Structures are given as structure tokens and as C-alpha cells.
Jmol script that loads the backbone (N, CA, C; Angstrom):
load data "model"
ATOM      1  N   UNK A   1      86.104  86.023  95.652  1.00  0.00           N
ATOM      2  CA  UNK A   1      87.300  86.105  94.838  1.00  0.00           C
ATOM      3  C   UNK A   1      88.030  87.416  95.114  1.00  0.00           C
ATOM      4  N   UNK A   2      87.309  88.522  95.239  1.00  0.00           N
ATOM      5  CA  UNK A   2      87.982  89.798  95.465  1.00  0.00           C
ATOM      6  C   UNK A   2      88.689  89.815  96.814  1.00  0.00           C
ATOM      7  N   UNK A   3      88.128  89.117  97.821  1.00  0.00           N
ATOM      8  CA  UNK A   3      88.777  89.068  99.127  1.00  0.00           C
ATOM      9  C   UNK A   3      90.074  88.265  99.049  1.00  0.00           C
ATOM     10  N   UNK A   4      90.049  87.156  98.330  1.00  0.00           N
ATOM     11  CA  UNK A   4      91.244  86.306  98.210  1.00  0.00           C
ATOM     12  C   UNK A   4      92.382  87.066  97.523  1.00  0.00           C
ATOM     13  N   UNK A   5      92.064  87.793  96.479  1.00  0.00           N
ATOM     14  CA  UNK A   5      93.089  88.529  95.735  1.00  0.00           C
ATOM     15  C   UNK A   5      93.389  89.897  96.351  1.00  0.00           C
ATOM     16  N   UNK A   6      92.577  90.282  97.328  1.00  0.00           N
ATOM     17  CA  UNK A   6      92.709  91.602  97.940  1.00  0.00           C
ATOM     18  C   UNK A   6      92.671  92.690  96.870  1.00  0.00           C
ATOM     19  N   UNK A   7      91.688  92.557  95.979  1.00  0.00           N
ATOM     20  CA  UNK A   7      91.499  93.517  94.889  1.00  0.00           C
ATOM     21  C   UNK A   7      90.070  94.027  94.925  1.00  0.00           C
ATOM     22  N   UNK A   8      89.915  95.269  94.600  1.00  0.00           N
ATOM     23  CA  UNK A   8      88.608  95.877  94.439  1.00  0.00           C
ATOM     24  C   UNK A   8      87.943  95.286  93.191  1.00  0.00           C
ATOM     25  N   UNK A   9      86.627  95.192  93.192  1.00  0.00           N
ATOM     26  CA  UNK A   9      85.918  94.630  92.035  1.00  0.00           C
ATOM     27  C   UNK A   9      86.249  95.356  90.742  1.00  0.00           C
ATOM     28  N   UNK A  10      86.340  96.675  90.803  1.00  0.00           N
ATOM     29  CA  UNK A  10      86.638  97.431  89.580  1.00  0.00           C
ATOM     30  C   UNK A  10      88.039  97.131  89.069  1.00  0.00           C
ATOM     31  N   UNK A  11      88.997  96.891  89.979  1.00  0.00           N
ATOM     32  CA  UNK A  11      90.355  96.552  89.551  1.00  0.00           C
ATOM     33  C   UNK A  11      90.443  95.127  89.027  1.00  0.00           C
ATOM     34  N   UNK A  12      89.557  94.276  89.479  1.00  0.00           N
ATOM     35  CA  UNK A  12      89.557  92.884  89.036  1.00  0.00           C
ATOM     36  C   UNK A  12      89.150  92.758  87.569  1.00  0.00           C
ATOM     37  N   UNK A  13      88.376  93.698  87.073  1.00  0.00           N
ATOM     38  CA  UNK A  13      87.927  93.633  85.684  1.00  0.00           C
ATOM     39  C   UNK A  13      89.090  93.749  84.694  1.00  0.00           C
ATOM     40  N   UNK A  14      90.112  94.497  85.052  1.00  0.00           N
ATOM     41  CA  UNK A  14      91.247  94.691  84.137  1.00  0.00           C
ATOM     42  C   UNK A  14      91.912  93.365  83.759  1.00  0.00           C
ATOM     43  N   UNK A  15      92.343  92.524  84.718  1.00  0.00           N
ATOM     44  CA  UNK A  15      92.955  91.241  84.322  1.00  0.00           C
ATOM     45  C   UNK A  15      91.955  90.278  83.696  1.00  0.00           C
ATOM     46  N   UNK A  16      90.674  90.384  84.068  1.00  0.00           N
ATOM     47  CA  UNK A  16      89.670  89.532  83.438  1.00  0.00           C
ATOM     48  C   UNK A  16      89.480  89.928  81.976  1.00  0.00           C
ATOM     49  N   UNK A  17      89.373  91.235  81.723  1.00  0.00           N
ATOM     50  CA  UNK A  17      89.169  91.720  80.354  1.00  0.00           C
ATOM     51  C   UNK A  17      90.373  91.436  79.460  1.00  0.00           C
ATOM     52  N   UNK A  18      91.583  91.541  80.046  1.00  0.00           N
ATOM     53  CA  UNK A  18      92.792  91.340  79.244  1.00  0.00           C
ATOM     54  C   UNK A  18      93.110  89.859  79.029  1.00  0.00           C
ATOM     55  N   UNK A  19      92.461  88.987  79.792  1.00  0.00           N
ATOM     56  CA  UNK A  19      92.727  87.559  79.655  1.00  0.00           C
ATOM     57  C   UNK A  19      93.822  87.053  80.575  1.00  0.00           C
ATOM     58  N   UNK A  20      94.371  87.925  81.424  1.00  0.00           N
ATOM     59  CA  UNK A  20      95.388  87.467  82.382  1.00  0.00           C
ATOM     60  C   UNK A  20      94.783  86.478  83.374  1.00  0.00           C
ATOM     61  N   UNK A  21      93.477  86.629  83.623  1.00  0.00           N
ATOM     62  CA  UNK A  21      92.727  85.636  84.389  1.00  0.00           C
ATOM     63  C   UNK A  21      91.676  85.084  83.436  1.00  0.00           C
ATOM     64  N   UNK A  22      91.808  83.834  83.022  1.00  0.00           N
ATOM     65  CA  UNK A  22      90.819  83.259  82.108  1.00  0.00           C
ATOM     66  C   UNK A  22      89.440  83.195  82.771  1.00  0.00           C
ATOM     67  N   UNK A  23      88.423  83.538  82.013  1.00  0.00           N
ATOM     68  CA  UNK A  23      87.057  83.474  82.538  1.00  0.00           C
ATOM     69  C   UNK A  23      86.096  83.253  81.379  1.00  0.00           C
ATOM     70  N   UNK A  24      84.881  82.893  81.717  1.00  0.00           N
ATOM     71  CA  UNK A  24      83.838  82.828  80.703  1.00  0.00           C
ATOM     72  C   UNK A  24      82.556  83.395  81.303  1.00  0.00           C
ATOM     73  N   UNK A  25      81.716  83.867  80.442  1.00  0.00           N
ATOM     74  CA  UNK A  25      80.490  84.518  80.893  1.00  0.00           C
ATOM     75  C   UNK A  25      79.334  83.538  80.942  1.00  0.00           C
ATOM     76  N   UNK A  26      78.532  83.708  81.982  1.00  0.00           N
ATOM     77  CA  UNK A  26      77.258  83.006  82.112  1.00  0.00           C
ATOM     78  C   UNK A  26      76.241  84.108  82.378  1.00  0.00           C
ATOM     79  N   UNK A  27      75.543  84.499  81.326  1.00  0.00           N
ATOM     80  CA  UNK A  27      74.656  85.654  81.450  1.00  0.00           C
ATOM     81  C   UNK A  27      75.490  86.901  81.670  1.00  0.00           C
ATOM     82  N   UNK A  28      75.180  87.630  82.739  1.00  0.00           N
ATOM     83  CA  UNK A  28      75.955  88.832  83.059  1.00  0.00           C
ATOM     84  C   UNK A  28      77.147  88.532  83.948  1.00  0.00           C
ATOM     85  N   UNK A  29      77.193  87.342  84.519  1.00  0.00           N
ATOM     86  CA  UNK A  29      78.251  86.967  85.460  1.00  0.00           C
ATOM     87  C   UNK A  29      79.453  86.370  84.736  1.00  0.00           C
ATOM     88  N   UNK A  30      80.579  86.387  85.427  1.00  0.00           N
ATOM     89  CA  UNK A  30      81.788  85.743  84.918  1.00  0.00           C
ATOM     90  C   UNK A  30      82.107  84.569  85.812  1.00  0.00           C
ATOM     91  N   UNK A  31      82.582  83.508  85.211  1.00  0.00           N
ATOM     92  CA  UNK A  31      82.998  82.328  85.958  1.00  0.00           C
ATOM     93  C   UNK A  31      84.511  82.182  85.800  1.00  0.00           C
ATOM     94  N   UNK A  32      85.162  81.961  86.941  1.00  0.00           N
ATOM     95  CA  UNK A  32      86.617  81.827  86.975  1.00  0.00           C
ATOM     96  C   UNK A  32      86.938  80.604  87.815  1.00  0.00           C
ATOM     97  N   UNK A  33      87.843  79.762  87.333  1.00  0.00           N
ATOM     98  CA  UNK A  33      88.204  78.576  88.111  1.00  0.00           C
ATOM     99  C   UNK A  33      89.178  78.953  89.231  1.00  0.00           C
ATOM    100  N   UNK A  34      89.110  78.208  90.303  1.00  0.00           N
ATOM    101  CA  UNK A  34      90.013  78.433  91.429  1.00  0.00           C
ATOM    102  C   UNK A  34      91.466  78.240  91.031  1.00  0.00           C
ATOM    103  N   UNK A  35      91.707  77.303  90.123  1.00  0.00           N
ATOM    104  CA  UNK A  35      93.064  77.037  89.636  1.00  0.00           C
ATOM    105  C   UNK A  35      93.625  78.271  88.917  1.00  0.00           C
ATOM    106  N   UNK A  36      92.774  78.930  88.118  1.00  0.00           N
ATOM    107  CA  UNK A  36      93.223  80.132  87.398  1.00  0.00           C
ATOM    108  C   UNK A  36      93.479  81.294  88.350  1.00  0.00           C
ATOM    109  N   UNK A  37      92.673  81.398  89.395  1.00  0.00           N
ATOM    110  CA  UNK A  37      92.890  82.441  90.405  1.00  0.00           C
ATOM    111  C   UNK A  37      94.219  82.198  91.115  1.00  0.00           C
ATOM    112  N   UNK A  38      94.474  80.949  91.497  1.00  0.00           N
ATOM    113  CA  UNK A  38      95.731  80.611  92.179  1.00  0.00           C
ATOM    114  C   UNK A  38      96.928  80.894  91.279  1.00  0.00           C
ATOM    115  N   UNK A  39      96.829  80.562  90.001  1.00  0.00           N
ATOM    116  CA  UNK A  39      97.930  80.810  89.061  1.00  0.00           C
ATOM    117  C   UNK A  39      98.167  82.307  88.900  1.00  0.00           C
ATOM    118  N   UNK A  40      97.090  83.081  88.813  1.00  0.00           N
ATOM    119  CA  UNK A  40      97.224  84.536  88.695  1.00  0.00           C
ATOM    120  C   UNK A  40      97.898  85.102  89.936  1.00  0.00           C
ATOM    121  N   UNK A  41      97.481  84.635  91.112  1.00  0.00           N
ATOM    122  CA  UNK A  41      98.067  85.125  92.362  1.00  0.00           C
ATOM    123  C   UNK A  41      99.550  84.775  92.443  1.00  0.00           C
ATOM    124  N   UNK A  42      99.933  83.567  92.019  1.00  0.00           N
ATOM    125  CA  UNK A  42     101.360  83.190  91.999  1.00  0.00           C
ATOM    126  C   UNK A  42     102.154  84.106  91.079  1.00  0.00           C
ATOM    127  N   UNK A  43     101.627  84.331  89.868  1.00  0.00           N
ATOM    128  CA  UNK A  43     102.325  85.222  88.926  1.00  0.00           C
ATOM    129  C   UNK A  43     102.457  86.627  89.486  1.00  0.00           C
ATOM    130  N   UNK A  44     101.389  87.107  90.128  1.00  0.00           N
ATOM    131  CA  UNK A  44     101.409  88.455  90.694  1.00  0.00           C
ATOM    132  C   UNK A  44     102.446  88.555  91.806  1.00  0.00           C
ATOM    133  N   UNK A  45     102.535  87.534  92.658  1.00  0.00           N
ATOM    134  CA  UNK A  45     103.535  87.533  93.719  1.00  0.00           C
ATOM    135  C   UNK A  45     104.955  87.479  93.147  1.00  0.00           C
ATOM    136  N   UNK A  46     105.154  86.670  92.101  1.00  0.00           N
ATOM    137  CA  UNK A  46     106.473  86.589  91.465  1.00  0.00           C
ATOM    138  C   UNK A  46     106.862  87.928  90.851  1.00  0.00           C
ATOM    139  N   UNK A  47     105.911  88.603  90.216  1.00  0.00           N
ATOM    140  CA  UNK A  47     106.184  89.916  89.630  1.00  0.00           C
ATOM    141  C   UNK A  47     106.541  90.927  90.708  1.00  0.00           C
ATOM    142  N   UNK A  48     105.822  90.895  91.819  1.00  0.00           N
ATOM    143  CA  UNK A  48     106.118  91.809  92.932  1.00  0.00           C
ATOM    144  C   UNK A  48     107.502  91.528  93.513  1.00  0.00           C
ATOM    145  N   UNK A  49     107.826  90.238  93.667  1.00  0.00           N
ATOM    146  CA  UNK A  49     109.130  89.864  94.216  1.00  0.00           C
ATOM    147  C   UNK A  49     110.253  90.337  93.288  1.00  0.00           C
ATOM    148  N   UNK A  50     110.073  90.138  91.978  1.00  0.00           N
ATOM    149  CA  UNK A  50     111.089  90.564  91.012  1.00  0.00           C
ATOM    150  C   UNK A  50     111.257  92.080  91.041  1.00  0.00           C
ATOM    151  N   UNK A  51     110.166  92.809  91.155  1.00  0.00           N
ATOM    152  CA  UNK A  51     110.244  94.262  91.215  1.00  0.00           C
ATOM    153  C   UNK A  51     110.959  94.719  92.479  1.00  0.00           C
ATOM    154  N   UNK A  52     110.651  94.079  93.607  1.00  0.00           N
ATOM    155  CA  UNK A  52     111.320  94.423  94.863  1.00  0.00           C
ATOM    156  C   UNK A  52     112.825  94.148  94.772  1.00  0.00           C
ATOM    157  N   UNK A  53     113.195  93.024  94.149  1.00  0.00           N
ATOM    158  CA  UNK A  53     114.615  92.711  93.984  1.00  0.00           C
ATOM    159  C   UNK A  53     115.296  93.730  93.080  1.00  0.00           C
ATOM    160  N   UNK A  54     114.596  94.164  92.059  1.00  0.00           N
ATOM    161  CA  UNK A  54     115.142  95.176  91.140  1.00  0.00           C
ATOM    162  C   UNK A  54     115.407  96.484  91.890  1.00  0.00           C
ATOM    163  N   UNK A  55     114.450  96.899  92.709  1.00  0.00           N
ATOM    164  CA  UNK A  55     114.630  98.124  93.492  1.00  0.00           C
ATOM    165  C   UNK A  55     115.764  97.961  94.497  1.00  0.00           C
ATOM    166  N   UNK A  56     115.877  96.788  95.091  1.00  0.00           N
ATOM    167  CA  UNK A  56     116.947  96.550  96.063  1.00  0.00           C
ATOM    168  C   UNK A  56     118.314  96.624  95.382  1.00  0.00           C
ATOM    169  N   UNK A  57     118.416  96.024  94.188  1.00  0.00           N
ATOM    170  CA  UNK A  57     119.685  96.097  93.444  1.00  0.00           C
ATOM    171  C   UNK A  57     120.007  97.536  93.071  1.00  0.00           C
ATOM    172  N   UNK A  58     119.012  98.279  92.640  1.00  0.00           N
ATOM    173  CA  UNK A  58     119.237  99.680  92.262  1.00  0.00           C
ATOM    174  C   UNK A  58     119.702 100.488  93.478  1.00  0.00           C
ATOM    175  N   UNK A  59     119.109 100.225  94.630  1.00  0.00           N
ATOM    176  CA  UNK A  59     119.504 100.933  95.848  1.00  0.00           C
ATOM    177  C   UNK A  59     120.932 100.567  96.240  1.00  0.00           C
ATOM    178  N   UNK A  60     121.305  99.302  96.089  1.00  0.00           N
ATOM    179  CA  UNK A  60     122.669  98.873  96.399  1.00  0.00           C
ATOM    180  C   UNK A  60     123.667  99.551  95.464  1.00  0.00           C
ATOM    181  N   UNK A  61     123.338  99.620  94.200  1.00  0.00           N
ATOM    182  CA  UNK A  61     124.213 100.285  93.224  1.00  0.00           C
ATOM    183  C   UNK A  61     124.336 101.768  93.550  1.00  0.00           C
ATOM    184  N   UNK A  62     123.192 102.395  93.906  1.00  0.00           N
ATOM    185  CA  UNK A  62     123.215 103.827  94.239  1.00  0.00           C
ATOM    186  C   UNK A  62     124.089 104.064  95.462  1.00  0.00           C
ATOM    187  N   UNK A  63     123.945 103.229  96.485  1.00  0.00           N
ATOM    188  CA  UNK A  63     124.772 103.389  97.685  1.00  0.00           C
ATOM    189  C   UNK A  63     126.256 103.230  97.356  1.00  0.00           C
ATOM    190  N   UNK A  64     126.573 102.261  96.510  1.00  0.00           N
ATOM    191  CA  UNK A  64     127.969 102.054  96.125  1.00  0.00           C
ATOM    192  C   UNK A  64     128.517 103.258  95.381  1.00  0.00           C
ATOM    193  N   UNK A  65     127.716 103.844  94.518  1.00  0.00           N
ATOM    194  CA  UNK A  65     128.161 105.020  93.770  1.00  0.00           C
ATOM    195  C   UNK A  65     128.365 106.202  94.706  1.00  0.00           C
ATOM    196  N   UNK A  66     127.471 106.369  95.672  1.00  0.00           N
ATOM    197  CA  UNK A  66     127.613 107.466  96.631  1.00  0.00           C
ATOM    198  C   UNK A  66     128.855 107.257  97.475  1.00  0.00           C
ATOM    199  N   UNK A  67     129.084 106.023  97.901  1.00  0.00           N
ATOM    200  CA  UNK A  67     130.265 105.728  98.702  1.00  0.00           C
ATOM    201  C   UNK A  67     131.553 106.035  97.932  1.00  0.00           C
ATOM    202  N   UNK A  68     131.565 105.773  96.622  1.00  0.00           N
ATOM    203  CA  UNK A  68     132.743 106.072  95.821  1.00  0.00           C
ATOM    204  C   UNK A  68     132.949 107.569  95.655  1.00  0.00           C
ATOM    205  N   UNK A  69     131.865 108.331  95.652  1.00  0.00           N
ATOM    206  CA  UNK A  69     131.972 109.773  95.490  1.00  0.00           C
ATOM    207  C   UNK A  69     132.414 110.463  96.776  1.00  0.00           C
ATOM    208  N   UNK A  70     132.106 109.870  97.900  1.00  0.00           N
ATOM    209  CA  UNK A  70     132.460 110.472  99.173  1.00  0.00           C
ATOM    210  C   UNK A  70     133.953 110.261  99.399  1.00  0.00           C
ATOM    211  N   UNK A  71     134.629 111.349  99.536  1.00  0.00           N
ATOM    212  CA  UNK A  71     136.082 111.297  99.765  1.00  0.00           C
ATOM    213  C   UNK A  71     136.308 111.652 101.215  1.00  0.00           C
ATOM    214  N   UNK A  72     136.896 110.711 101.932  1.00  0.00           N
ATOM    215  CA  UNK A  72     137.190 110.987 103.336  1.00  0.00           C
ATOM    216  C   UNK A  72     138.506 111.726 103.441  1.00  0.00           C
ATOM    217  N   UNK A  73     138.550 112.726 104.358  1.00  0.00           N
ATOM    218  CA  UNK A  73     139.805 113.506 104.532  1.00  0.00           C
ATOM    219  C   UNK A  73     140.901 112.722 105.186  1.00  0.00           C
TER     220      UNK A  73
END
end "model"
wireframe off; spacefill off
backbone 0.3
color backbone group
């Protein structure tokens, strides 16, 4: 599971503990369905894409503001 998500085991505990990835315990181990892993990965990719778009829009706005400030002789 950690290889599929490209996450370190210690980082994987955070979404498991918070419930972002549903799981249940069997003894000391946690069980997670493949469907829940796929859904988590989709959400994570969508969040990354939205963040990248936000940064791109901010950069476009910044460039436009700089262009307006630059006065050509």
C-alpha cells in the first residue's frame, strides 16, 4: 500500500487515524480496502491539481500586475 501511494509508513498513519482512509483493525494490523485506497488517491490527485491551478492563476495575476506597473519609455 505504501508503494502504491508513494507514502512513507509514518505519513500513512495520519490519513488512517483521521479517517480520510477508512480502515479497521485486526489485532495490531489495519485493514484497508483497495477501493478506499483508490478513492483516497483520486482525492489527493484532485487536491494537488486544484492547488497547482491556484498557483498558476496567482502567477498569471502577478505577471499581469507587474506588466501594468512597468512603464515603457
